[in-house]
Each structure stands twice: as structure tokens, then as C-alpha cells.
N, CA, C and O atoms as CSV, one atom per row, in Angstrom:
chain,resi,resn,atom,element,x,y,z
A,1,MET,N,N,0.848,-1.191,-0.001
A,1,MET,CA,C,0.000,0.002,-0.002
A,1,MET,C,C,0.888,1.246,0.001
A,1,MET,O,O,1.944,1.274,0.633
A,2,LEU,N,N,0.440,2.259,-0.710
A,2,LEU,CA,C,1.190,3.513,-0.772
A,2,LEU,C,C,1.128,4.251,0.547
A,2,LEU,O,O,0.116,4.200,1.245
A,3,ASN,N,N,2.217,4.945,0.896
A,3,ASN,CA,C,2.109,5.787,2.089
A,3,ASN,C,C,1.365,7.051,1.708
A,3,ASN,O,O,1.206,7.358,0.526
A,4,GLU,N,N,0.909,7.782,2.713
A,4,GLU,CA,C,0.020,8.924,2.480
A,4,GLU,C,C,0.631,9.974,1.561
A,4,GLU,O,O,-0.089,10.579,0.767
A,5,GLU,N,N,1.937,10.206,1.644
A,5,GLU,CA,C,2.556,11.244,0.821
A,5,GLU,C,C,2.576,10.868,-0.660
A,5,GLU,O,O,2.671,11.743,-1.521
A,6,CYS,N,N,2.485,9.567,-0.958
A,6,CYS,CA,C,2.565,9.113,-2.349
A,6,CYS,C,C,1.201,8.898,-2.996
A,6,CYS,O,O,1.129,8.602,-4.188
A,7,LYS,N,N,0.140,9.038,-2.246
A,7,LYS,CA,C,-1.185,8.799,-2.810
A,7,LYS,C,C,-1.532,9.897,-3.811
A,7,LYS,O,O,-1.207,11.068,-3.614
A,8,SER,N,N,-2.193,9.492,-4.881
A,8,SER,CA,C,-2.710,10.483,-5.822
A,8,SER,C,C,-3.915,11.168,-5.177
A,8,SER,O,O,-4.451,10.688,-4.178
A,9,HIS,N,N,-4.329,12.280,-5.750
A,9,HIS,CA,C,-5.489,12.987,-5.219
A,9,HIS,C,C,-6.736,12.110,-5.304
A,9,HIS,O,O,-7.574,12.139,-4.403
A,10,GLU,N,N,-6.865,11.337,-6.369
A,10,GLU,CA,C,-7.998,10.420,-6.483
A,10,GLU,C,C,-7.961,9.376,-5.361
A,10,GLU,O,O,-8.996,9.068,-4.770
A,11,GLU,N,N,-6.799,8.842,-5.071
A,11,GLU,CA,C,-6.679,7.853,-3.991
A,11,GLU,C,C,-7.004,8.470,-2.637
A,11,GLU,O,O,-7.588,7.812,-1.777
A,12,ILE,N,N,-6.628,9.728,-2.445
A,12,ILE,CA,C,-6.968,10.429,-1.203
A,12,ILE,C,C,-8.484,10.564,-1.083
A,12,ILE,O,O,-9.046,10.324,-0.015
A,13,VAL,N,N,-9.148,10.947,-2.177
A,13,VAL,CA,C,-10.610,11.075,-2.162
A,13,VAL,C,C,-11.250,9.728,-1.844
A,13,VAL,O,O,-12.142,9.651,-0.999
A,14,ARG,N,N,-10.806,8.676,-2.506
A,14,ARG,CA,C,-11.361,7.338,-2.239
A,14,ARG,C,C,-11.161,6.938,-0.783
A,14,ARG,O,O,-12.081,6.415,-0.153
A,15,SER,N,N,-9.970,7.178,-0.244
A,15,SER,CA,C,-9.687,6.832,1.157
A,15,SER,C,C,-10.560,7.642,2.098
A,15,SER,O,O,-11.075,7.107,3.079
A,16,PHE,N,N,-10.734,8.927,1.811
A,16,PHE,CA,C,-11.595,9.788,2.625
A,16,PHE,C,C,-13.039,9.285,2.594
A,16,PHE,O,O,-13.671,9.142,3.641
A,17,LEU,N,N,-13.560,9.019,1.395
A,17,LEU,CA,C,-14.947,8.549,1.274
A,17,LEU,C,C,-15.137,7.202,1.954
A,17,LEU,O,O,-16.161,6.981,2.600
A,18,ASP,N,N,-14.172,6.298,1.824
A,18,ASP,CA,C,-14.247,4.998,2.505
A,18,ASP,C,C,-14.298,5.191,4.018
A,18,ASP,O,O,-15.087,4.541,4.705
A,19,ALA,N,N,-13.457,6.083,4.534
A,19,ALA,CA,C,-13.429,6.346,5.980
A,19,ALA,C,C,-14.755,6.957,6.437
A,19,ALA,O,O,-15.275,6.584,7.488
A,20,MET,N,N,-15.299,7.880,5.665
A,20,MET,CA,C,-16.576,8.494,6.024
A,20,MET,C,C,-17.699,7.456,6.010
A,20,MET,O,O,-18.533,7.426,6.914
A,21,GLU,N,N,-17.717,6.616,4.994
A,21,GLU,CA,C,-18.762,5.609,4.867
A,21,GLU,C,C,-18.725,4.617,6.033
A,21,GLU,O,O,-19.773,4.191,6.519
A,22,SER,N,N,-17.538,4.253,6.476
A,22,SER,CA,C,-17.424,3.301,7.590
A,22,SER,C,C,-17.435,4.005,8.944
A,22,SER,O,O,-17.291,3.366,9.986
A,23,ARG,N,N,-17.607,5.334,8.920
A,23,ARG,CA,C,-17.646,6.172,10.117
A,23,ARG,C,C,-16.339,6.111,10.909
A,23,ARG,O,O,-16.335,6.245,12.133
A,24,ALA,N,N,-15.237,5.909,10.196
A,24,ALA,CA,C,-13.902,5.966,10.792
A,24,ALA,C,C,-13.436,7.418,10.708
A,24,ALA,O,O,-12.527,7.747,9.946
A,25,LEU,N,N,-14.070,8.279,11.499
A,25,LEU,CA,C,-13.861,9.718,11.375
A,25,LEU,C,C,-12.438,10.136,11.699
A,25,LEU,O,O,-11.933,11.086,11.100
A,26,ASN,N,N,-11.777,9.460,12.623
A,26,ASN,CA,C,-10.365,9.788,12.902
A,26,ASN,C,C,-9.515,9.554,11.663
A,26,ASN,O,O,-8.601,10.332,11.389
A,27,ASP,N,N,-9.797,8.501,10.913
A,27,ASP,CA,C,-9.079,8.261,9.655
A,27,ASP,C,C,-9.436,9.334,8.630
A,27,ASP,O,O,-8.559,9.837,7.927
A,28,ALA,N,N,-10.713,9.685,8.542
A,28,ALA,CA,C,-11.154,10.702,7.577
A,28,ALA,C,C,-10.441,12.030,7.824
A,28,ALA,O,O,-10.095,12.738,6.879
A,29,HIS,N,N,-10.225,12.361,9.088
A,29,HIS,CA,C,-9.573,13.634,9.430
A,29,HIS,C,C,-8.152,13.717,8.888
A,29,HIS,O,O,-7.635,14.815,8.684
A,30,ASN,N,N,-7.516,12.581,8.653
A,30,ASN,CA,C,-6.153,12.569,8.111
A,30,ASN,C,C,-6.084,13.134,6.696
A,30,ASN,O,O,-5.009,13.528,6.243
A,31,TYR,N,N,-7.217,13.180,5.990
A,31,TYR,CA,C,-7.231,13.582,4.594
A,31,TYR,C,C,-7.701,15.009,4.370
A,31,TYR,O,O,-7.719,15.481,3.233
A,32,VAL,N,N,-8.084,15.707,5.443
A,32,VAL,CA,C,-8.643,17.044,5.276
A,32,VAL,C,C,-7.773,18.092,5.957
A,32,VAL,O,O,-7.054,17.808,6.915
A,33,SER,N,N,-7.862,19.321,5.428
A,33,SER,CA,C,-7.098,20.434,5.979
A,33,SER,C,C,-7.773,20.963,7.242
A,33,SER,O,O,-8.910,20.603,7.548
A,34,GLU,N,N,-7.070,21.807,7.958
A,34,GLU,CA,C,-7.616,22.390,9.184
A,34,GLU,C,C,-8.818,23.295,8.903
A,34,GLU,O,O,-9.697,23.439,9.753
A,35,ASP,N,N,-8.858,23.902,7.722
A,35,ASP,CA,C,-9.979,24.799,7.380
A,35,ASP,C,C,-10.993,24.112,6.456
A,35,ASP,O,O,-11.697,24.780,5.699
A,36,PHE,N,N,-11.064,22.795,6.519
A,36,PHE,CA,C,-11.966,21.978,5.705
A,36,PHE,C,C,-13.415,22.408,5.866
A,36,PHE,O,O,-13.864,22.725,6.967
A,37,LYS,N,N,-14.147,22.415,4.742
A,37,LYS,CA,C,-15.591,22.641,4.810
A,37,LYS,C,C,-16.280,21.778,3.770
A,37,LYS,O,O,-15.720,21.447,2.724
A,38,MET,N,N,-17.516,21.426,4.094
A,38,MET,CA,C,-18.370,20.601,3.230
A,38,MET,C,C,-19.603,21.418,2.889
A,38,MET,O,O,-20.271,21.946,3.777
A,39,LEU,N,N,-19.902,21.521,1.603
A,39,LEU,CA,C,-21.063,22.275,1.130
A,39,LEU,C,C,-22.072,21.289,0.545
A,39,LEU,O,O,-21.766,20.583,-0.416
A,40,PHE,N,N,-23.266,21.239,1.120
A,40,PHE,CA,C,-24.295,20.288,0.715
A,40,PHE,C,C,-25.490,20.994,0.102
A,40,PHE,O,O,-25.659,22.199,0.289
A,41,PRO,N,N,-26.332,20.251,-0.638
A,41,PRO,CA,C,-27.543,20.850,-1.195
A,41,PRO,C,C,-28.373,21.516,-0.109
A,41,PRO,O,O,-28.369,21.099,1.050
A,42,GLY,N,N,-29.082,22.557,-0.513
A,42,GLY,CA,C,-29.914,23.295,0.427
A,42,GLY,C,C,-29.132,24.312,1.239
A,42,GLY,O,O,-29.646,24.858,2.216
A,43,GLY,N,N,-27.890,24.569,0.841
A,43,GLY,CA,C,-27.089,25.568,1.534
A,43,GLY,C,C,-26.488,25.107,2.850
A,43,GLY,O,O,-26.042,25.931,3.648
A,44,LYS,N,N,-26.469,23.808,3.087
A,44,LYS,CA,C,-25.884,23.267,4.321
A,44,LYS,C,C,-24.368,23.333,4.226
A,44,LYS,O,O,-23.780,22.881,3.243
A,45,ILE,N,N,-23.737,23.896,5.249
A,45,ILE,CA,C,-22.282,23.986,5.317
A,45,ILE,C,C,-21.832,23.368,6.628
A,45,ILE,O,O,-22.355,23.686,7.696
A,46,PHE,N,N,-20.848,22.476,6.529
A,46,PHE,CA,C,-20.288,21.827,7.706
A,46,PHE,C,C,-18.786,22.044,7.717
A,46,PHE,O,O,-18.135,22.038,6.672
A,47,PHE,N,N,-18.249,22.235,8.908
A,47,PHE,CA,C,-16.814,22.427,9.070
A,47,PHE,C,C,-16.159,21.233,9.744
A,47,PHE,O,O,-14.934,21.153,9.832
A,48,LYS,N,N,-16.972,20.320,10.212
A,48,LYS,CA,C,-16.474,19.100,10.842
A,48,LYS,C,C,-17.260,17.912,10.307
A,48,LYS,O,O,-18.470,17.997,10.094
A,49,THR,N,N,-16.563,16.811,10.095
A,49,THR,CA,C,-17.229,15.611,9.581
A,49,THR,C,C,-18.325,15.157,10.544
A,49,THR,O,O,-19.359,14.648,10.112
A,50,GLU,N,N,-18.103,15.338,11.838
A,50,GLU,CA,C,-19.097,14.925,12.831
A,50,GLU,C,C,-20.408,15.681,12.669
A,50,GLU,O,O,-21.479,15.120,12.896
A,51,GLU,N,N,-20.332,16.949,12.278
A,51,GLU,CA,C,-21.542,17.752,12.053
A,51,GLU,C,C,-22.362,17.168,10.905
A,51,GLU,O,O,-23.587,17.076,10.991
A,52,MET,N,N,-21.687,16.781,9.845
A,52,MET,CA,C,-22.384,16.209,8.695
A,52,MET,C,C,-23.021,14.872,9.060
A,52,MET,O,O,-24.144,14.588,8.644
A,53,ILE,N,N,-22.318,14.055,9.828
A,53,ILE,CA,C,-22.853,12.748,10.247
A,53,ILE,C,C,-24.113,12.941,11.089
A,53,ILE,O,O,-25.108,12.245,10.882
A,54,GLU,N,N,-24.079,13.870,12.026
A,54,GLU,CA,C,-25.251,14.132,12.876
A,54,GLU,C,C,-26.429,14.621,12.043
A,54,GLU,O,O,-27.562,14.197,12.275
A,55,TRP,N,N,-26.186,15.501,11.084
A,55,TRP,CA,C,-27.236,15.994,10.195
A,55,TRP,C,C,-27.823,14.842,9.387
A,55,TRP,O,O,-29.039,14.749,9.219
A,56,GLY,N,N,-26.946,13.958,8.883
A,56,GLY,CA,C,-27.401,12.816,8.101
A,56,GLY,C,C,-28.329,11.896,8.892
A,56,GLY,O,O,-29.230,11.288,8.316
A,57,LYS,N,N,-28.119,11.790,10.193
A,57,LYS,CA,C,-28.957,10.926,11.030
A,57,LYS,C,C,-30.401,11.396,11.054
A,57,LYS,O,O,-31.289,10.621,11.410
A,58,THR,N,N,-30.659,12.638,10.688
A,58,THR,CA,C,-32.033,13.148,10.632
A,58,THR,C,C,-32.680,12.851,9.284
A,58,THR,O,O,-33.861,13.135,9.085
A,59,ARG,N,N,-31.909,12.282,8.359
A,59,ARG,CA,C,-32.385,12.053,6.996
A,59,ARG,C,C,-32.462,10.578,6.603
A,59,ARG,O,O,-33.383,10.181,5.888
A,60,TYR,N,N,-31.512,9.762,7.059
A,60,TYR,CA,C,-31.450,8.357,6.666
A,60,TYR,C,C,-30.738,7.544,7.734
A,60,TYR,O,O,-30.002,8.079,8.563
A,61,LYS,N,N,-30.982,6.197,7.692
A,61,LYS,CA,C,-30.301,5.299,8.638
A,61,LYS,C,C,-28.866,5.078,8.213
A,61,LYS,O,O,-27.951,5.086,9.037
A,62,TRP,N,N,-28.677,4.880,6.917
A,62,TRP,CA,C,-27.330,4.717,6.366
A,62,TRP,C,C,-27.351,5.059,4.892
A,62,TRP,O,O,-28.395,5.049,4.239
A,63,ILE,N,N,-26.154,5.365,4.382
A,63,ILE,CA,C,-26.026,5.737,2.967
A,63,ILE,C,C,-24.650,5.319,2.484
A,63,ILE,O,O,-23.669,5.381,3.224
A,64,LYS,N,N,-24.595,4.895,1.239
A,64,LYS,CA,C,-23.322,4.518,0.613
A,64,LYS,C,C,-23.304,5.036,-0.815
A,64,LYS,O,O,-24.333,5.421,-1.371
A,65,LYS,N,N,-22.102,5.036,-1.398
A,65,LYS,CA,C,-21.924,5.513,-2.762
A,65,LYS,C,C,-21.339,4.417,-3.633
A,65,LYS,O,O,-20.476,3.651,-3.203
A,66,SER,N,N,-21.819,4.357,-4.854
A,66,SER,CA,C,-21.113,3.585,-5.875
A,66,SER,C,C,-20.409,4.614,-6.767
A,66,SER,O,O,-20.892,5.733,-6.939
A,67,TYR,N,N,-19.294,4.231,-7.314
A,67,TYR,CA,C,-18.490,5.165,-8.103
A,67,TYR,C,C,-18.551,4.795,-9.576
A,67,TYR,O,O,-18.304,3.650,-9.955
A,68,ASP,N,N,-18.880,5.775,-10.395
A,68,ASP,CA,C,-18.853,5.578,-11.840
A,68,ASP,C,C,-17.565,6.124,-12.441
A,68,ASP,O,O,-16.965,5.498,-13.315
A,69,ILE,N,N,-17.140,7.300,-11.966
A,69,ILE,CA,C,-15.958,7.918,-12.575
A,69,ILE,C,C,-15.324,8.913,-11.601
A,69,ILE,O,O,-16.005,9.546,-10.794
A,70,PHE,N,N,-14.026,9.025,-11.702
A,70,PHE,CA,C,-13.255,10.066,-11.017
A,70,PHE,C,C,-12.535,10.848,-12.102
A,70,PHE,O,O,-11.977,10.264,-13.031
A,71,VAL,N,N,-12.550,12.158,-11.984
A,71,VAL,CA,C,-11.859,13.021,-12.943
A,71,VAL,C,C,-11.003,14.006,-12.158
A,71,VAL,O,O,-11.498,14.701,-11.270
A,72,SER,N,N,-9.735,14.058,-12.486
A,72,SER,CA,C,-8.814,14.992,-11.842
A,72,SER,C,C,-8.562,16.172,-12.765
A,72,SER,O,O,-8.449,16.019,-13.981
A,73,ALA,N,N,-8.478,17.353,-12.161
A,73,ALA,CA,C,-8.249,18.569,-12.931
A,73,ALA,C,C,-7.401,19.520,-12.091
A,73,ALA,O,O,-7.185,19.304,-10.899
A,74,LYS,N,N,-6.934,20.559,-12.737
A,74,LYS,CA,C,-6.184,21.597,-12.044
A,74,LYS,C,C,-6.843,22.930,-12.391
A,74,LYS,O,O,-7.141,23.204,-13.554
A,75,HIS,N,N,-7.066,23.749,-11.374
A,75,HIS,CA,C,-7.622,25.081,-11.588
A,75,HIS,C,C,-6.768,26.065,-10.802
A,75,HIS,O,O,-6.700,26.009,-9.574
A,76,LYS,N,N,-6.129,26.952,-11.519
A,76,LYS,CA,C,-5.179,27.885,-10.920
A,76,LYS,C,C,-4.147,27.087,-10.152
A,76,LYS,O,O,-3.438,26.279,-10.752
A,77,ASP,N,N,-4.035,27.280,-8.857
A,77,ASP,CA,C,-3.017,26.559,-8.089
A,77,ASP,C,C,-3.620,25.402,-7.290
A,77,ASP,O,O,-2.957,24.858,-6.407
A,78,ARG,N,N,-4.845,25.023,-7.578
A,78,ARG,CA,C,-5.531,23.971,-6.814
A,78,ARG,C,C,-5.778,22.733,-7.666
A,78,ARG,O,O,-6.121,22.827,-8.844
A,79,ASN,N,N,-5.598,21.590,-7.054
A,79,ASN,CA,C,-5.984,20.322,-7.665
A,79,ASN,C,C,-7.419,20.022,-7.271
A,79,ASN,O,O,-7.838,20.288,-6.144
A,80,ILE,N,N,-8.165,19.465,-8.214
A,80,ILE,CA,C,-9.583,19.172,-8.008
A,80,ILE,C,C,-9.851,17.750,-8.476
A,80,ILE,O,O,-9.313,17.306,-9.490
A,81,VAL,N,N,-10.685,17.044,-7.729
A,81,VAL,CA,C,-11.140,15.723,-8.143
A,81,VAL,C,C,-12.667,15.733,-8.113
A,81,VAL,O,O,-13.282,16.103,-7.113
A,82,TYR,N,N,-13.263,15.319,-9.232
A,82,TYR,CA,C,-14.704,15.130,-9.309
A,82,TYR,C,C,-14.978,13.639,-9.216
A,82,TYR,O,O,-14.259,12.825,-9.795
A,83,CYS,N,N,-16.014,13.295,-8.490
A,83,CYS,CA,C,-16.419,11.905,-8.334
A,83,CYS,C,C,-17.918,11.855,-8.552
A,83,CYS,O,O,-18.651,12.665,-7.984
A,84,ASN,N,N,-18.387,10.917,-9.365
A,84,ASN,CA,C,-19.831,10.787,-9.474
A,84,ASN,C,C,-20.231,9.334,-9.584
A,84,ASN,O,O,-19.436,8.462,-9.935
A,85,GLY,N,N,-21.498,9.106,-9.270
A,85,GLY,CA,C,-22.047,7.752,-9.275
A,85,GLY,C,C,-23.453,7.784,-8.732
A,85,GLY,O,O,-24.222,8.708,-8.995
A,86,MET,N,N,-23.777,6.750,-7.963
A,86,MET,CA,C,-25.124,6.600,-7.407
A,86,MET,C,C,-25.065,6.407,-5.899
A,86,MET,O,O,-24.135,5.802,-5.365
A,87,LEU,N,N,-26.093,6.942,-5.223
A,87,LEU,CA,C,-26.273,6.746,-3.792
A,87,LEU,C,C,-27.280,5.623,-3.571
A,87,LEU,O,O,-28.208,5.442,-4.359
A,88,PHE,N,N,-27.085,4.872,-2.489
A,88,PHE,CA,C,-28.065,3.882,-2.064
A,88,PHE,C,C,-28.023,3.798,-0.546
A,88,PHE,O,O,-26.998,4.097,0.066
A,89,GLY,N,N,-29.139,3.389,0.068
A,89,GLY,CA,C,-29.183,3.328,1.515
A,89,GLY,C,C,-30.565,3.016,2.021
A,89,GLY,O,O,-31.372,2.380,1.342
A,90,GLU,N,N,-30.830,3.484,3.249
A,90,GLU,CA,C,-32.106,3.212,3.902
A,90,GLU,C,C,-32.619,4.482,4.574
A,90,GLU,O,O,-31.917,5.122,5.357
A,91,TRP,N,N,-33.872,4.830,4.245
A,91,TRP,CA,C,-34.529,5.963,4.886
A,91,TRP,C,C,-34.800,5.652,6.348
A,91,TRP,O,O,-34.692,4.501,6.770
A,92,LEU,N,N,-35.148,6.659,7.114
A,92,LEU,CA,C,-35.457,6.477,8.533
A,92,LEU,C,C,-36.646,5.544,8.768
A,92,LEU,O,O,-36.729,4.892,9.808
A,93,ASN,N,N,-37.581,5.480,7.787
A,93,ASN,CA,C,-38.757,4.621,7.929
A,93,ASN,C,C,-38.490,3.167,7.537
A,93,ASN,O,O,-39.407,2.345,7.541
A,94,GLY,N,N,-37.246,2.848,7.202
A,94,GLY,CA,C,-36.881,1.472,6.882
A,94,GLY,C,C,-36.925,1.136,5.397
A,94,GLY,O,O,-36.450,0.074,4.997
A,95,LEU,N,N,-37.487,2.020,4.569
A,95,LEU,CA,C,-37.513,1.772,3.130
A,95,LEU,C,C,-36.130,2.019,2.534
A,95,LEU,O,O,-35.417,2.939,2.935
A,96,GLU,N,N,-35.771,1.181,1.572
A,96,GLU,CA,C,-34.479,1.344,0.906
A,96,GLU,C,C,-34.600,2.326,-0.251
A,96,GLU,O,O,-35.677,2.501,-0.820
A,97,PHE,N,N,-33.496,2.958,-0.589
A,97,PHE,CA,C,-33.415,3.786,-1.788
A,97,PHE,C,C,-32.152,3.414,-2.542
A,97,PHE,O,O,-31.183,2.919,-1.966
A,98,ASN,N,N,-32.184,3.666,-3.847
A,98,ASN,CA,C,-30.992,3.404,-4.671
A,98,ASN,C,C,-31.086,4.195,-5.967
A,98,ASN,O,O,-32.102,4.815,-6.280
A,99,ASN,N,N,-29.991,4.147,-6.703
A,99,ASN,CA,C,-29.918,4.824,-8.010
A,99,ASN,C,C,-30.216,6.318,-7.940
A,99,ASN,O,O,-30.901,6.867,-8.803
A,100,ILE,N,N,-29.697,6.963,-6.911
A,100,ILE,CA,C,-29.846,8.413,-6.772
A,100,ILE,C,C,-28.534,9.071,-7.193
A,100,ILE,O,O,-27.480,8.805,-6.617
A,101,ARG,N,N,-28.613,9.922,-8.192
A,101,ARG,CA,C,-27.407,10.554,-8.746
A,101,ARG,C,C,-26.712,11.459,-7.744
A,101,ARG,O,O,-27.355,12.106,-6.917
A,102,TYR,N,N,-25.384,11.493,-7.832
A,102,TYR,CA,C,-24.605,12.453,-7.060
A,102,TYR,C,C,-23.346,12.822,-7.844
A,102,TYR,O,O,-22.894,12.086,-8.722
A,103,ILE,N,N,-22.809,13.964,-7.504
A,103,ILE,CA,C,-21.473,14.353,-7.945
A,103,ILE,C,C,-20.845,15.126,-6.790
A,103,ILE,O,O,-21.482,15.984,-6.179
A,104,ASP,N,N,-19.613,14.814,-6.510
A,104,ASP,CA,C,-18.846,15.503,-5.470
A,104,ASP,C,C,-17.640,16.154,-6.126
A,104,ASP,O,O,-17.024,15.587,-7.028
A,105,LYS,N,N,-17.318,17.336,-5.666
A,105,LYS,CA,C,-16.112,18.048,-6.113
A,105,LYS,C,C,-15.223,18.248,-4.897
A,105,LYS,O,O,-15.645,18.826,-3.896
A,106,PHE,N,N,-13.991,17.765,-4.990
A,106,PHE,CA,C,-13.026,17.895,-3.898
A,106,PHE,C,C,-11.918,18.829,-4.350
A,106,PHE,O,O,-11.257,18.589,-5.360
A,107,THR,N,N,-11.724,19.896,-3.590
A,107,THR,CA,C,-10.658,20.855,-3.865
A,107,THR,C,C,-9.548,20.628,-2.849
A,107,THR,O,O,-9.798,20.457,-1.656
A,108,PHE,N,N,-8.322,20.630,-3.347
A,108,PHE,CA,C,-7.157,20.331,-2.514
A,108,PHE,C,C,-6.324,21.571,-2.234
A,108,PHE,O,O,-6.181,22.458,-3.076
A,109,ASP,N,N,-5.787,21.603,-1.043
A,109,ASP,CA,C,-4.742,22.535,-0.659
A,109,ASP,C,C,-3.547,21.641,-0.358
A,109,ASP,O,O,-3.521,20.954,0.664
A,110,ASN,N,N,-2.561,21.650,-1.241
A,110,ASN,CA,C,-1.468,20.678,-1.199
A,110,ASN,C,C,-2.062,19.283,-1.316
A,110,ASN,O,O,-2.745,19.006,-2.302
A,111,ASN,N,N,-1.840,18.411,-0.378
A,111,ASN,CA,C,-2.379,17.054,-0.455
A,111,ASN,C,C,-3.511,16.811,0.531
A,111,ASN,O,O,-3.784,15.667,0.897
A,112,LYS,N,N,-4.169,17.878,0.961
A,112,LYS,CA,C,-5.295,17.763,1.888
A,112,LYS,C,C,-6.547,18.322,1.230
A,112,LYS,O,O,-6.492,19.324,0.517
A,113,ILE,N,N,-7.667,17.672,1.474
A,113,ILE,CA,C,-8.949,18.164,0.967
A,113,ILE,C,C,-9.348,19.390,1.796
A,113,ILE,O,O,-9.435,19.311,3.022
A,114,CYS,N,N,-9.589,20.512,1.133
A,114,CYS,CA,C,-10.006,21.712,1.870
A,114,CYS,C,C,-11.489,22.005,1.663
A,114,CYS,O,O,-12.121,22.625,2.518
A,115,ILE,N,N,-12.052,21.566,0.533
A,115,ILE,CA,C,-13.482,21.785,0.278
A,115,ILE,C,C,-14.063,20.540,-0.389
A,115,ILE,O,O,-13.489,19.995,-1.331
A,116,GLN,N,N,-15.206,20.108,0.117
A,116,GLN,CA,C,-16.006,19.090,-0.560
A,116,GLN,C,C,-17.344,19.721,-0.891
A,116,GLN,O,O,-18.074,20.152,0.003
A,117,GLU,N,N,-17.667,19.776,-2.175
A,117,GLU,CA,C,-18.960,20.287,-2.626
A,117,GLU,C,C,-19.782,19.104,-3.109
A,117,GLU,O,O,-19.294,18.283,-3.887
A,118,VAL,N,N,-21.020,19.010,-2.655
A,118,VAL,CA,C,-21.871,17.854,-2.911
A,118,VAL,C,C,-23.130,18.290,-3.644
A,118,VAL,O,O,-23.800,19.241,-3.241
A,119,TRP,N,N,-23.445,17.585,-4.725
A,119,TRP,CA,C,-24.714,17.759,-5.436
A,119,TRP,C,C,-25.332,16.381,-5.575
A,119,TRP,O,O,-24.661,15.432,-5.979
A,120,ASN,N,N,-26.620,16.269,-5.237
A,120,ASN,CA,C,-27.303,14.993,-5.437
A,120,ASN,C,C,-28.808,15.208,-5.511
A,120,ASN,O,O,-29.310,16.297,-5.232
A,121,ASP,N,N,-29.516,14.152,-5.891
A,121,ASP,CA,C,-30.965,14.198,-6.031
A,121,ASP,C,C,-31.687,13.601,-4.824
A,121,ASP,O,O,-32.876,13.292,-4.911
A,122,LEU,N,N,-30.989,13.435,-3.703
A,122,LEU,CA,C,-31.587,12.808,-2.532
A,122,LEU,C,C,-32.862,13.534,-2.081
A,122,LEU,O,O,-33.872,12.894,-1.787
A,123,GLY,N,N,-32.813,14.854,-2.026
A,123,GLY,CA,C,-33.970,15.640,-1.614
A,123,GLY,C,C,-35.141,15.505,-2.572
A,123,GLY,O,O,-36.296,15.506,-2.147
A,124,GLU,N,N,-34.852,15.388,-3.865
A,124,GLU,CA,C,-35.906,15.228,-4.853
A,124,GLU,C,C,-36.589,13.873,-4.709
A,124,GLU,O,O,-37.811,13.772,-4.823
A,125,VAL,N,N,-35.811,12.850,-4.464
A,125,VAL,CA,C,-36.359,11.497,-4.330
A,125,VAL,C,C,-37.173,11.371,-3.041
A,125,VAL,O,O,-38.199,10.691,-3.015
A,126,LYS,N,N,-36.716,12.023,-1.981
A,126,LYS,CA,C,-37.382,11.931,-0.684
A,126,LYS,C,C,-38.781,12.523,-0.718
A,126,LYS,O,O,-39.645,12.102,0.051
A,127,ARG,N,N,-39.022,13.495,-1.599
A,127,ARG,CA,C,-40.340,14.140,-1.672
A,127,ARG,C,C,-41.346,13.097,-1.996
A,127,ARG,O,O,-42.534,13.400,-2.110
């Protein structure tokens, strides 16, 4: 396995998402900068992974992502990774959901994620 300094930005994103999905928040923190923020649909902004997890508990029992594609880009002095695929999980009422589109944009400051921007259709499907 590669050490953290040798991981590509895509590998960092995958490791971060895996840690978040398994709720290994201490591991997830290794991949983010001190000024990390998460921007979610509906104008939700979180500065700590724990805040996002607590908010999610009001929406679903669990959620996971399947990955269709990762795209790396550079904008000015920042590296960016886009990830998209489908969400699946279980609503609070016990009903399952799947095939919900998402795209995440991860902006890097050096080799740490400083911004995660999230777009998905979860709110549309929940209606």
C-alpha cells in the first residue's frame, strides 16, 4: 500500500470517502485540511465531519456511494477531483433507496482536501 505522501489525489478522495462511509472519522480527518468545509444541497455547510454525520442521522439510517468515474483537474493553483455515481441506503422509515445521482467536487490545498462540494438528487427522491 502507498504511504500517504505518495497517494494520488483520487486515492486520497477514495480513502476519505471509505473512511466516512465506515464512520472511521479519525481516519477521515487525516485527509482534510484544518480549514476543511463541506457544502451540501440546500445551503448546508459543515466544518467538521461529525456535524455532517449528525445531520445525516435526521435524513437516513445509512447511505453509501457507488463510483462511476473520477476526474482529476487543475484550476489555478488547486488540484480538483470530481467523483460521481449513485447513492443507495435506507430511509429512517426502513424503506431502501438506490440509483440516486450524485457528484462531489473535492478541492485540494497541497495534499489535503479543503473543500467538498456535494450535489445529489436525494432531496428530490425523498419528496
